[in-house]
Structures are given as C-alpha cells and as structure tokens.
C-alpha positions as CSV (number, residue, x, y, z in Angstrom):
1,M,0.2,-0.4,-0.1
2,T,1.7,3.3,-1.0
3,D,-0.1,6.7,-1.2
4,L,3.7,8.8,-1.4
5,E,5.6,8.9,-5.3
6,S,7.3,6.6,-6.4
7,S,10.5,8.4,-6.5
8,T,10.2,8.2,-1.9
9,V,9.0,4.9,-1.9
10,D,12.4,3.9,-4.5
11,R,14.9,5.8,-2.3
12,I,13.2,4.2,1.3
13,D,13.6,1.0,-0.4
14,S,16.8,1.3,-1.9
15,L,18.1,2.1,1.7
16,L,16.2,-0.8,3.3
17,R,17.7,-3.4,1.8
18,E,20.7,-2.1,1.1
19,R,20.9,-2.0,4.7
20,L,19.7,-5.7,5.0
21,R,22.0,-7.0,3.2
22,E,25.4,-4.7,4.4
23,D,24.1,-5.3,8.0
24,E,22.9,-9.2,7.9
25,L,19.3,-8.7,8.7
26,P,17.3,-11.6,8.1
27,G,14.2,-9.5,8.2
28,L,11.7,-6.1,8.2
29,S,9.0,-4.1,8.4
30,L,8.1,-1.0,8.0
31,A,5.2,1.3,8.1
32,V,4.3,5.3,7.5
33,T,1.6,7.4,9.0
34,D,-0.2,10.4,8.7
35,G,-3.0,11.7,11.0
36,D,-5.2,9.6,8.6
37,G,-3.8,6.4,8.3
38,I,-1.0,4.7,7.1
39,V,0.5,6.0,3.5
40,Y,3.2,3.8,2.8
41,A,3.7,-0.2,4.2
42,S,5.8,-3.0,3.6
43,G,7.9,-5.7,4.3
44,Y,11.6,-6.7,3.3
45,G,13.8,-9.9,3.6
46,S,12.4,-12.8,5.4
47,R,11.1,-13.0,9.0
48,D,12.0,-16.7,9.0
49,L,14.8,-17.9,7.1
50,E,14.3,-21.8,7.2
51,S,11.5,-21.0,5.5
52,N,12.0,-18.1,3.4
53,D,8.4,-17.0,4.9
54,P,8.5,-13.4,3.9
55,A,8.3,-10.0,6.4
56,T,4.9,-8.4,6.3
57,P,3.4,-4.6,7.8
58,E,1.7,-7.2,9.7
59,T,4.9,-9.6,11.3
60,V,5.1,-9.3,15.0
61,Y,8.0,-8.1,16.2
62,G,9.2,-7.7,19.6
63,V,9.6,-3.7,20.4
64,G,12.0,-3.8,23.1
65,S,12.0,-0.2,25.1
66,V,9.3,1.0,22.5
67,S,7.2,0.0,24.6
68,K,8.6,2.8,27.7
69,S,6.5,5.0,25.9
70,F,3.2,3.0,26.3
71,A,3.6,2.7,30.5
72,A,4.0,6.7,30.2
73,L,1.0,7.2,28.2
74,A,-0.6,4.8,30.8
75,V,0.9,7.9,33.7
76,A,-0.3,10.0,31.4
77,Q,-3.9,8.7,31.5
78,L,-4.1,7.8,35.4
79,V,-2.7,11.6,35.5
80,D,-5.5,13.3,33.8
81,E,-7.8,11.3,36.0
82,G,-6.6,13.0,39.2
83,E,-5.2,9.1,41.0
84,L,-1.6,10.0,39.5
85,S,1.3,12.9,39.9
86,F,4.1,12.8,37.7
87,D,6.2,14.1,40.9
88,D,4.6,11.5,43.4
89,A,7.2,9.8,45.2
90,V,6.9,6.4,44.2
91,A,7.6,5.3,47.8
92,D,4.1,6.5,48.9
93,H,2.7,3.3,46.2
94,L,5.2,1.0,46.8
95,E,6.4,-1.0,49.3
96,I,10.2,-1.5,48.7
97,D,13.0,0.8,50.1
98,V,13.9,3.5,47.4
99,P,14.5,7.5,48.2
100,D,11.8,9.0,49.5
101,D,12.7,11.8,46.7
102,V,12.5,9.5,43.8
103,T,9.5,10.1,41.8
104,L,7.8,9.3,39.2
105,H,9.3,11.9,37.1
106,H,12.4,10.4,37.4
107,L,11.4,7.0,36.5
108,L,10.1,8.4,33.3
109,S,13.0,10.1,32.6
110,H,15.5,7.7,33.7
111,T,17.1,10.8,36.5
112,S,17.0,9.2,39.4
113,G,19.7,8.2,40.3
114,Y,19.7,4.8,39.8
115,P,22.4,2.9,37.1
116,S,21.3,0.9,34.4
117,L,20.8,-2.0,37.4
118,A,21.2,-5.3,34.2
119,V,18.2,-7.1,35.1
120,S,16.7,-7.1,31.4
121,E,19.8,-7.6,30.6
122,A,20.3,-10.4,32.7
123,L,17.1,-12.0,31.8
124,I,17.1,-11.9,28.2
125,A,20.2,-14.1,28.5
126,R,19.4,-15.9,30.1
127,Q,16.1,-16.7,27.7
128,L,18.6,-17.2,25.2
129,D,21.0,-19.6,27.2
130,V,23.5,-17.3,26.5
131,G,25.2,-16.3,29.8
132,E,23.9,-16.4,33.6
133,A,24.5,-13.6,35.9
134,N,23.7,-16.2,38.7
135,V,21.0,-13.2,40.8
136,P,18.0,-13.8,42.0
137,L,15.2,-12.6,39.6
138,G,13.1,-15.6,39.5
139,T,9.8,-13.2,41.9
140,Q,9.1,-9.1,42.0
141,G,10.6,-9.9,46.2
142,D,13.7,-11.2,44.0
143,F,13.3,-8.0,42.1
144,H,12.5,-5.9,44.9
145,A,15.7,-7.9,46.8
146,H,18.2,-6.4,43.3
147,V,16.9,-2.9,43.4
148,E,17.3,-2.2,47.3
149,G,20.4,-4.2,47.6
150,A,21.5,-1.0,45.6
151,R,21.8,1.6,47.1
152,D,24.9,2.3,47.4
153,E,24.9,2.4,43.2
154,I,22.6,6.1,43.4
155,A,25.2,8.5,41.5
156,G,23.9,11.1,42.6
157,E,20.6,12.9,44.2
158,P,17.7,12.5,41.5
159,G,17.5,14.6,38.7
160,E,21.4,15.4,38.8
161,R,22.3,13.4,35.5
162,W,20.6,10.6,33.3
163,L,21.0,7.1,34.0
164,Y,19.4,4.6,31.4
165,C,17.7,2.3,34.7
166,N,15.0,0.1,32.9
167,S,14.2,-1.6,36.8
168,G,12.6,2.2,37.4
169,Y,10.4,1.2,34.6
170,T,9.0,-2.1,35.9
171,L,9.0,0.2,39.2
172,V,6.2,2.6,36.9
173,G,4.6,-0.6,36.2
174,E,3.9,-1.1,39.9
175,V,2.8,2.3,40.6
176,I,0.0,2.1,37.9
177,E,-1.1,-1.7,39.1
178,A,-1.0,-0.5,42.5
179,V,-3.1,2.2,41.4
180,T,-5.5,0.4,39.3
181,G,-5.5,-2.9,41.2
182,R,-4.9,-4.2,37.7
183,S,-2.0,-5.5,36.3
184,F,-0.2,-3.0,33.6
185,T,0.2,-5.2,30.6
186,E,-4.2,-5.4,31.2
187,Y,-4.4,-2.0,32.4
188,V,-2.5,-1.4,29.1
189,E,-3.8,-3.4,26.8
190,S,-7.9,-2.5,28.0
191,E,-6.9,1.2,28.1
192,I,-4.4,1.4,25.1
193,V,-4.3,-1.5,23.1
194,E,-8.0,-1.9,22.2
195,P,-9.1,1.1,22.3
196,L,-6.5,2.1,19.1
197,E,-7.8,-1.3,17.5
198,M,-4.0,-2.9,17.7
199,E,-5.9,-6.2,17.5
200,R,-2.3,-8.4,17.0
201,S,-0.4,-6.3,19.6
202,T,0.5,-8.4,22.9
203,Y,2.8,-9.3,25.9
204,D,2.2,-12.5,25.9
205,G,4.4,-15.4,24.7
206,D,2.3,-17.6,24.1
207,V,-0.4,-15.1,22.1
208,F,2.3,-15.0,20.1
209,E,2.9,-17.6,19.0
210,S,0.0,-18.4,17.8
211,F,-0.1,-15.6,15.1
212,D,1.2,-17.6,11.6
213,D,2.7,-14.2,11.0
214,R,5.3,-13.7,13.2
215,M,9.5,-13.5,13.3
216,T,11.8,-15.8,14.3
217,P,14.0,-14.2,16.7
218,Y,17.3,-14.4,15.7
219,F,20.5,-14.2,17.6
220,R,24.2,-13.3,16.3
221,D,26.7,-15.6,17.7
222,D,30.3,-15.4,16.5
223,E,29.0,-13.8,13.4
224,E,26.7,-16.3,12.7
225,L,22.8,-15.5,12.8
226,E,21.2,-18.6,14.5
227,P,17.5,-18.4,15.4
228,A,16.9,-18.2,19.4
229,A,14.4,-17.9,22.3
230,L,11.9,-15.2,22.3
231,P,13.0,-13.1,25.3
232,V,9.5,-12.6,27.4
233,R,9.4,-10.2,29.2
234,E,7.1,-10.7,32.2
235,R,9.1,-9.0,34.8
236,S,9.8,-6.1,33.2
237,A,6.8,-5.5,30.7
238,A,6.8,-2.0,30.8
239,A,10.3,-1.7,30.5
240,G,10.5,-3.9,26.8
241,G,7.4,-6.7,27.0
242,L,5.6,-5.4,24.4
243,L,5.2,-7.4,20.9
244,A,3.7,-5.9,18.0
245,P,3.4,-5.4,14.3
246,V,4.5,-2.1,12.8
247,T,0.8,-1.6,11.4
248,D,-0.5,-1.6,14.7
249,L,2.4,1.1,15.9
250,A,1.2,3.3,12.9
251,N,-2.2,3.3,15.0
252,Y,-0.2,4.2,18.0
253,L,1.3,7.5,16.1
254,R,-1.6,8.6,14.8
255,L,-2.5,9.0,18.8
256,H,0.7,11.1,18.8
257,L,-0.2,13.5,15.7
258,H,-3.4,14.0,16.9
259,G,-2.6,14.8,20.5
260,G,-4.4,11.8,22.4
261,T,-7.1,11.5,20.0
262,F,-7.6,8.4,17.7
263,E,-10.6,8.1,15.2
264,G,-12.1,10.7,17.1
265,S,-12.0,9.2,20.4
266,R,-9.6,10.9,23.4
267,L,-7.8,8.8,25.1
268,V,-5.6,10.9,26.9
269,S,-5.8,15.5,27.1
270,E,-3.0,16.7,25.5
271,E,-1.6,19.0,28.5
272,P,-0.7,15.5,29.9
273,L,0.6,13.2,27.0
274,E,2.7,16.9,26.0
275,R,4.5,16.5,29.5
276,C,6.1,13.0,27.6
277,Y,8.0,15.1,24.7
278,G,9.5,17.3,27.4
279,A,13.0,18.0,27.7
280,Y,14.5,16.8,30.7
281,A,17.3,15.4,30.3
282,E,20.8,16.3,27.7
283,T,21.9,12.8,26.0
284,P,24.0,12.5,23.2
285,S,21.1,11.4,21.1
286,G,19.1,14.6,21.9
287,P,17.1,15.6,24.9
288,Y,15.2,13.0,26.8
289,G,11.8,12.8,28.2
290,Y,9.1,9.8,29.4
291,G,9.4,7.4,26.9
292,W,10.4,9.8,24.3
293,R,13.7,11.6,22.9
294,T,13.4,14.4,20.7
295,R,16.2,14.2,17.8
296,E,16.1,16.8,15.3
297,V,17.0,14.8,11.4
298,C,17.7,17.6,8.0
299,G,16.9,20.5,10.2
300,R,12.9,19.8,12.3
301,E,12.0,17.9,14.9
302,L,12.0,13.7,15.1
303,I,9.9,12.2,18.6
304,G,10.5,8.9,18.9
305,H,13.0,6.1,20.8
306,G,14.0,2.5,19.8
307,G,14.1,-0.6,21.1
308,S,15.9,-4.3,21.8
309,I,15.6,-7.5,23.2
310,V,18.9,-8.7,21.4
311,V,16.8,-11.3,18.8
312,S,14.0,-8.0,17.7
313,T,15.3,-4.0,17.0
314,A,12.3,-1.5,17.0
315,Y,12.5,2.1,16.3
316,V,8.9,4.6,15.8
317,G,9.3,8.5,15.9
318,F,6.5,11.3,14.8
319,S,6.9,14.4,13.2
320,P,3.8,16.9,14.4
321,A,4.9,19.4,11.8
322,E,5.7,17.3,9.0
323,D,2.2,15.1,10.3
324,L,4.1,11.8,10.2
325,G,5.1,8.4,12.0
326,I,7.3,5.6,11.2
327,A,7.6,2.2,12.5
328,I,10.1,-0.1,11.7
329,L,10.5,-3.5,13.0
330,A,13.7,-6.2,12.3
331,N,14.3,-9.6,13.5
332,A,17.6,-9.6,14.5
333,S,20.0,-7.0,15.4
334,P,22.5,-4.9,13.1
335,G,24.7,-3.4,15.7
336,Y,23.2,0.0,15.9
337,G,20.3,2.2,16.8
338,L,17.2,1.4,14.3
339,A,16.7,4.3,14.9
340,E,19.3,5.3,11.9
341,L,17.1,3.3,10.0
342,G,13.8,5.6,11.0
343,K,15.7,9.0,11.0
344,G,16.9,7.4,7.2
345,V,13.7,7.1,6.4
346,F,12.5,10.0,7.6
347,A,15.1,12.2,5.3
348,A,13.8,10.4,2.2
349,L,10.2,11.2,3.3
350,V,11.1,15.1,3.9
351,G,13.1,15.3,0.4
352,E,16.5,14.7,1.4
353,D,18.9,11.4,0.5
354,P,19.2,10.0,3.4
355,R,23.1,8.8,2.0
356,D,23.7,12.2,3.8
357,L,22.3,11.7,6.8
358,P,26.1,11.8,9.0
359,F,25.1,8.3,10.2
360,F,25.1,6.9,6.5
361,A,27.7,8.7,5.3
362,R,30.1,7.5,8.1
363,K,28.8,4.2,8.0
364,N,29.7,4.1,4.3
365,R,32.7,5.7,4.4
366,L,34.0,2.9,7.0
367,E,32.7,0.2,4.7
368,E,34.8,1.9,1.8
369,L,38.6,1.2,3.5
370,A,37.1,-2.1,5.0
371,G,38.7,-5.3,3.5
372,E,42.3,-7.1,3.3
373,Y,45.3,-5.2,2.3
374,E,48.6,-6.8,1.5
375,T,52.8,-5.3,0.4
376,Y,53.9,-5.4,-2.9
377,R,54.0,-9.1,-3.7
378,G,52.1,-10.3,-0.3
379,I,54.6,-10.6,1.7
380,K,52.6,-8.7,4.2
381,Q,49.7,-8.7,4.9
382,A,46.8,-6.4,6.2
383,E,43.3,-6.9,7.3
384,V,40.8,-3.6,9.0
385,E,37.4,-4.2,9.4
386,I,34.4,-1.7,11.0
387,E,33.9,-2.1,15.1
388,G,31.8,-0.4,16.6
389,G,31.5,3.8,15.1
390,T,34.9,3.4,13.6
391,L,38.1,0.9,12.2
392,R,40.2,-1.6,14.4
393,L,43.2,-2.6,12.7
394,R,45.5,-6.5,12.6
395,V,48.8,-6.5,10.8
396,G,50.7,-9.9,10.1
397,G,53.1,-11.4,7.8
398,P,55.6,-14.4,8.4
399,I,57.6,-13.2,10.9
400,E,54.0,-12.2,13.8
401,D,51.0,-12.6,13.0
402,G,50.3,-8.6,14.6
403,S,47.0,-8.0,16.9
404,W,44.4,-5.6,16.1
405,T,44.7,-2.1,17.2
406,P,41.6,0.3,17.1
407,L,42.0,3.4,14.9
408,V,40.9,6.4,16.3
409,P,39.6,9.1,13.6
410,V,41.4,12.2,12.4
411,D,40.2,13.1,9.7
412,L,37.8,10.3,8.3
413,E,36.8,11.8,5.0
414,A,40.5,12.1,4.3
415,G,41.1,9.2,5.5
416,E,43.4,9.9,8.4
417,F,43.1,8.1,11.6
418,H,46.1,7.1,14.4
419,A,46.4,3.7,15.8
420,L,48.7,4.1,20.0
421,T,51.4,1.8,20.3
422,T,52.5,-0.3,23.0
423,A,54.3,2.9,24.3
424,G,51.8,4.8,24.1
425,E,53.0,7.2,20.5
426,R,50.3,7.8,18.7
427,Q,51.4,6.5,15.6
428,P,49.9,8.3,11.6
429,V,47.1,5.5,9.5
430,R,46.9,6.4,6.4
431,F,44.0,5.2,3.4
432,E,45.2,7.1,0.0
433,R,42.9,6.3,-3.1
434,D,44.6,6.5,-6.3
435,G,42.3,5.3,-9.2
436,D,40.8,1.8,-8.7
437,D,44.1,1.2,-5.8
438,L,43.2,2.1,-2.6
439,S,46.4,2.3,0.0
440,L,47.2,1.9,2.9
441,Y,49.9,3.6,4.9
442,V,51.4,2.3,8.2
443,D,54.8,2.7,10.3
444,R,56.7,1.8,6.9
445,W,54.8,-0.4,5.1
446,R,52.0,0.5,1.9
447,L,49.7,-1.8,1.6
448,H,47.1,-2.2,-1.3
449,R,43.2,-4.1,-1.1
450,T,43.2,-6.8,-2.4
C-alpha cells in the first residue's frame, strides 16, 4: 500500500534493502503513517530464513524499549484522571526501599540517580541461554531485593544526571498496578491497545506463538545468525515487553499525531501527553522526555524511541510538524540502533537523500575502507574491519600474526586515522585512493587492498 511518490518509495526501499544486505538482517517491516492512516507499508527480507517466509507489515516482532512510551502514556492517563501526579514519590505507592525523593518523573526520565541494574540483560541472557549472571530474579520479591541492594549504587541526587535504567520503568509498571488494582499488562491492553485497535499486539508469549505471521528471532553468535528463543519480558513488561506489528504501531503514532485522540475518541488530554515529550535530560542522542527522545533530522524535530531485545530491534518516531509517523521492526540486531534507519526513512519522506545523513555517510565511508590489504608481492598482509563507530587494524606477515588495534579517526573523509603504539604514542594511519587502487599506509608499510 502506498500514497507516496514513486521516487520517495524508491529511496526508502533502496536504503532498507541495502542495510539488510550489508548488516545481515534477516527481515524488516516498515509502516509510514500520517494522522489519517498508513501511507506506505512494506516488508523486506524474511521473517524466517529456513522457510523463507517473507517479512510483511503484519509480522509481529518484539519492540523492546519502545514499550516505555506505553508505560508513560498509561501514567499520563492516570494523571489526567487525577489518580497520579508525575511528581508523586514512588515510595508513596510501593512497599520498597527507594529514596523518598525519587518521583515518577525521575523514573520516567531516567534521572532517578539509579544506574542500569542490568535486570533486563540478565533475564534476556537467561532466556536466550547465552549466559547466566547467577542473580535471583525469579519473583517480584527477588527484583525488589535487587533494587534495594543497589542503594549504594545511586549516582547522585534525583534530577542530577541521566542514567538509562530499565528497572525504573519496571517500578513505574508496579505503581500503575498499585493505583489501578490491575496488572500492568491488563491495564495497557484494555486502556491503550484495544482502543487503538492494535489487534495483533500483546505482552503474552503464548499469544505471540499463535500468530502465523510472526518473526523468528535471530541471535548473532560469532557473526553467525542463529534462530533463538523469544525473550518474554514478564518481569519487565513496562520496560520492554510489548510484541507488535508495524501496522498496529502506526495506530499508536496516529494517537500522538492527534494530541491524544484516535478515530475521534480521546484517550488522554493534551497537557499530560505533552509532558511526555519534554526535555528533562540531555543525552548524546537528544533531549529525553518520558519514554521519548527528540532528535533533529534534516533541520526538523523527530520525536521517537528505539528498542532491542537482542533478537529483535525496533524504532518508532513521529513529527507533528510534518504530520508523519514511522515504525520499523527487525528480527535481529544490525549492531546499531534502529533509530538510524528511522531517521533515514524520515529524510527520504521530507525530500532529502538518506545517505547524506551523518550516520550513513560515516558508515559508507568505513565500509569503503574495510577489507584485506597486502604489501608488494604479498609478503605483509593487513585486515581492516569495522568495529563500533570506527575501524580496527591487524597487520601480520611471516614473522608475526599481529594483533588488533583500534583506529581513531582524525579526518574520516580524508582517510586519516591514528593508532596507539604500545608506548602510548600516536602512529599515523592513512588511506589513499588513486583510481582503482586503495592504499593503506601504516608505519613503514604501504599495502594495497586486494
């Protein structure tokens, strides 16, 4: 389905198919909406590699931390009804030993002073059978004991610094349960999911398994993609437990584009909803609100949030000024936040070339330089690989195999880097292109890409 110009669709499709190929993503689904409804939706690649069943706009994925904005919306609804205040002390609602001055505002904005307590990481690793932290987390009592035992880990007064903390959102979910007398998932499903006609969205792993069109989760182990179990976030549903297709998330974005209404029905008043988009903490990726982060893309504001459960990644974002919403879901991790793909799609939608965005320009330049190199007549060899946001280098030969060394960019476009020697000195590393030849200069060596 599409109401977009063919040139815009071509840019979006080209970008996403290129990233699936380069980043080894099995499948991905996209929906673009305006306030009235979906204007473009598509699937790319496979929701399951063995059967080659395609990813579609209806494929259900884990949305990870995109779930946080649902918890924030639930709080906004209860604030709207007079049941809660954003400034309520958490200790007033829960029987758990947390500082008296930690409020819902602090938990929602990740400014409580608590660092990440790694509960989500421990439970996801346990469910994927890829590691065991040996921390008791089987019950709510275990979780409370884990939080209470971390009092000495608090890094300052509430509001002083931003530290992303999934456990804070788990506590938000418990406050919602305490106030409503319902489980967090029951509340969200009845007060948000059902009114938004998100018919294929759930927190329940068994319901997920009942869908024919659902993702197979894939875990990247030693660079190989392997089918994996679905990490069901029962202990931290508010932090990252929702399972949904992009088409359902498009309805959710329409709510935000319409200031709290959907198909003429108001789910929340504008004032408490607007609080969710506030700028309460500066982060490297833009100001953080309540489960939402504001980024500047192509000179425009894009409000969004990403998510990951390791074997499934997500991004949703919306721009009220452009009347656009974007939902992207994938059944593996590309090694970076899916927000970058969301920003690329947004760039295409507003008439810009996604590849001109800093992330893609940098990524394409690194991919251009990565590869295998050798000296004259192949006596000395080098490998250059992408690692994180830069490159790493290993030079070897008949005398030694060499070890990996990170390369620190000095001027990426000019191909200038430096490496640290064992003496702590900066050693220049330079890439130069002459026609079809790409040369690597390091120490005394000139190596050519093979």
